[in-house]
C-alpha positions as CSV (number, residue, x, y, z in Angstrom):
1,X,91.5,28.9,194.7
2,X,88.1,29.7,196.1
3,X,86.9,33.2,195.2
4,X,83.5,33.6,196.9
5,X,82.2,37.0,195.5
6,X,81.7,38.4,192.1
7,X,82.6,42.0,193.1
8,X,84.8,44.0,190.8
9,X,86.9,40.8,190.6
10,X,89.0,41.3,187.6
11,X,91.9,39.5,186.0
12,X,93.7,36.5,187.2
13,X,96.9,35.9,185.3
14,X,98.3,32.4,185.3
15,X,101.7,32.4,183.6
16,X,102.3,28.8,182.7
17,X,106.0,29.6,182.1
18,X,106.4,30.4,185.8
19,X,105.0,27.1,187.1
20,X,107.4,24.9,189.1
21,X,108.2,21.4,187.8
22,X,105.5,18.8,187.8
23,X,105.3,16.7,191.0
24,X,104.0,13.1,190.9
25,X,100.6,12.8,192.7
26,X,102.0,10.6,195.5
27,X,104.6,13.3,196.3
28,X,102.3,16.3,196.4
29,X,101.6,18.0,199.7
30,X,98.0,18.4,200.9
31,X,96.0,21.0,198.9
32,X,96.1,24.5,200.2
33,X,93.5,27.1,199.4
34,X,93.1,30.8,200.1
35,X,90.1,33.1,200.0
36,X,90.8,36.2,197.9
37,X,88.7,39.3,197.6
38,X,89.3,41.9,194.9
39,X,87.4,45.2,195.6
40,X,87.5,48.7,194.2
41,X,86.6,50.7,197.3
42,X,86.1,54.1,195.5
43,X,88.0,56.0,198.1
44,X,85.9,54.5,200.9
45,X,82.6,56.0,199.7
46,X,79.5,54.3,198.4
47,X,77.4,55.4,195.3
48,X,75.7,58.1,197.4
49,X,79.1,59.4,198.6
50,X,78.5,58.2,202.2
51,X,81.4,56.7,204.1
52,X,81.8,53.0,203.3
53,X,85.0,52.1,204.9
54,X,83.5,50.2,207.9
55,X,81.4,48.2,205.5
56,X,84.4,47.3,203.4
57,X,86.1,46.0,206.5
58,X,82.9,44.1,207.5
59,X,82.9,42.4,204.1
60,X,86.5,41.3,204.5
61,X,85.7,39.8,207.9
62,X,82.4,38.3,206.8
63,X,83.9,36.3,204.0
64,X,87.0,35.7,206.2
65,X,89.3,36.8,203.3
66,X,92.9,35.7,203.6
67,X,93.9,38.3,201.1
68,X,92.1,41.4,199.9
69,X,93.3,43.4,196.9
70,X,91.9,46.9,197.0
71,X,91.9,49.7,194.5
72,X,91.2,53.5,194.7
73,X,92.5,53.8,198.3
74,X,93.1,57.2,199.9
75,X,95.7,58.1,202.5
76,X,95.5,61.6,204.0
77,X,93.4,62.9,201.1
78,X,91.0,65.9,201.7
79,X,88.0,64.3,200.0
80,X,88.1,61.4,202.6
81,X,88.7,63.8,205.5
82,X,92.4,63.0,205.7
83,X,91.8,59.4,206.9
84,X,94.6,57.0,206.5
85,X,92.4,54.3,204.9
86,X,95.0,51.5,204.7
87,X,95.8,51.9,208.4
88,X,92.0,52.1,209.2
89,X,91.2,49.0,207.2
90,X,94.1,47.1,208.8
91,X,92.8,48.0,212.3
92,X,89.2,47.2,211.5
93,X,90.0,43.8,209.9
94,X,92.9,42.7,212.0
95,X,94.9,42.2,208.8
96,X,98.4,43.3,207.8
97,X,98.5,46.0,205.1
98,X,100.7,47.2,202.3
99,X,99.9,50.4,200.4
100,X,101.3,51.6,197.0
101,X,100.9,55.2,196.1
102,X,100.3,55.8,192.4
103,X,99.3,59.5,192.6
104,X,99.7,62.6,194.8
105,X,96.1,63.8,195.3
106,X,94.5,66.6,197.3
107,X,97.3,66.8,199.8
108,X,97.7,63.1,200.3
109,X,98.3,59.8,198.5
110,X,96.0,57.8,196.2
111,X,96.7,54.2,195.2
112,X,96.2,50.5,195.8
113,X,96.5,48.3,198.9
114,X,96.8,44.7,200.0
115,X,95.3,43.3,203.2
116,X,96.7,40.0,204.3
117,X,95.9,37.6,207.1
118,X,99.6,36.7,207.1
119,X,102.6,38.9,207.8
120,X,103.9,40.9,204.8
121,X,107.6,40.4,204.5
122,X,108.2,43.2,201.9
123,X,106.3,45.2,199.4
124,X,107.1,47.6,196.5
125,X,105.1,49.4,193.8
126,X,106.1,48.8,190.2
127,X,105.1,51.5,187.7
128,X,103.3,50.6,184.5
129,X,104.4,53.3,182.0
130,X,102.5,53.9,178.8
131,X,103.3,55.8,175.6
132,X,102.1,58.4,175.0
133,X,101.3,59.4,178.6
134,X,97.6,59.3,179.1
135,X,95.9,62.6,179.9
136,X,92.9,62.5,182.2
137,X,91.1,65.8,182.9
138,X,94.2,67.8,182.4
139,X,96.4,65.6,184.5
140,X,98.2,62.3,184.2
141,X,97.2,59.3,186.3
142,X,100.0,56.8,186.4
143,X,99.2,53.1,187.0
144,X,101.1,50.6,189.1
145,X,101.3,47.1,190.4
146,X,101.8,46.6,194.1
147,X,103.9,43.5,194.8
148,X,104.0,42.0,198.3
149,X,105.6,38.8,199.6
150,X,103.4,37.2,202.3
151,X,104.6,34.9,205.0
152,X,101.8,32.3,204.2
153,X,101.6,28.9,206.1
154,X,102.9,26.9,203.2
155,X,105.8,29.3,202.6
156,X,106.3,32.6,200.8
157,X,103.4,33.7,198.6
158,X,103.9,36.6,196.1
159,X,100.8,38.7,195.5
160,X,100.4,41.4,192.8
161,X,97.6,43.9,193.0
162,X,97.0,46.2,190.0
163,X,94.5,48.7,188.7
164,X,94.7,49.0,185.0
165,X,93.1,51.7,182.8
166,X,89.3,51.7,182.4
167,X,88.8,54.1,179.5
168,X,87.0,53.2,176.3
169,X,90.2,53.4,174.2
170,X,92.3,50.3,175.3
171,X,95.7,51.5,173.9
172,X,96.9,52.2,177.4
173,X,95.3,49.1,179.0
174,X,97.0,46.8,176.5
175,X,100.4,48.3,177.4
176,X,99.7,48.0,181.1
177,X,98.6,44.4,180.9
178,X,101.7,43.4,178.9
179,X,103.8,45.0,181.7
180,X,101.9,43.1,184.3
181,X,102.3,39.8,182.4
182,X,106.1,40.4,182.1
183,X,106.2,41.2,185.8
184,X,104.4,38.0,186.7
185,X,106.8,35.9,184.6
186,X,109.8,37.5,186.3
187,X,108.4,37.1,189.8
188,X,107.4,33.5,189.3
189,X,110.6,32.4,187.5
190,X,111.9,30.7,190.7
191,X,108.7,28.7,191.3
192,X,107.4,30.8,194.2
193,X,103.6,30.6,194.3
194,X,102.2,33.7,192.7
195,X,98.8,35.4,192.7
196,X,98.1,38.3,190.2
197,X,94.8,40.1,190.2
198,X,93.2,43.6,190.2
199,X,90.6,45.9,188.8
200,X,89.7,46.5,185.2
201,X,86.5,47.6,183.3
202,X,83.5,45.2,183.9
203,X,82.9,45.1,180.1
204,X,85.3,45.4,177.2
205,X,85.3,48.9,175.8
206,X,83.1,50.3,178.6
207,X,84.5,52.9,180.9
208,X,83.7,52.7,184.6
209,X,84.4,55.2,187.4
210,X,88.0,54.8,188.4
211,X,89.7,58.2,188.5
212,X,90.4,60.4,191.5
C-alpha cells in the first residue's frame, strides 16, 4: 500500500492470523493499491490556533487520498464555532464520511473520522476500555476505534481508525492496543481485506498534544 506522507501516520497492524489462504501466483488478480492518509487535525486548528480545515481538505485532494483517517475531530463544539467538521470535510473533499464520537465536549461531539473515496456501507464505534479509568484534567477521555466497511472497487474493505493514548505512562496505551489487535483479528477472520491505522505518540514515552 502506498503511503505518501509521513504526517502523524501511526500504527499499521497486520494480523497474519486474519490473512486469507495463499493463492498461487498464476491465480492472483491484478495488484490493487490505495493511497491512505492518517492525520491528527487538532480540531481543525493549526499550531497558532487559526482555522485549518480548508487546508486539511486541500491536502486530501492534493495527494488524491482514497482513504483519510482523521483524529481529534469536532462536531458542533464551541471551540470550533459549532462547525460540523466531518460534514465540512466531506463537502470540501468530495468524499464519503463516517464519524465516531468518543466524548461529549463543549456542547458537541469530539472523536475520530474516516473519509473515503468509495461509499461507506456501514460504520460503528468500538470502545477501548481501560482499567483503571484514566483521569485527564479532572475528566475521563474514553478511546475508541471507528470501524467502517467501504464499497471498494475490488470488493468490501474494512477500515479501522483509532486514536490511542499519548501520555508518558503507557499502561493505558498497552491495553488499548491489545483491544485493537483483538478487534482486527475478529474483523479479518473471514478473509475480508482489512486496514488498521491511527494516531499515537510520535516517540515512545513522549506525550504529544491530543486532548480536548
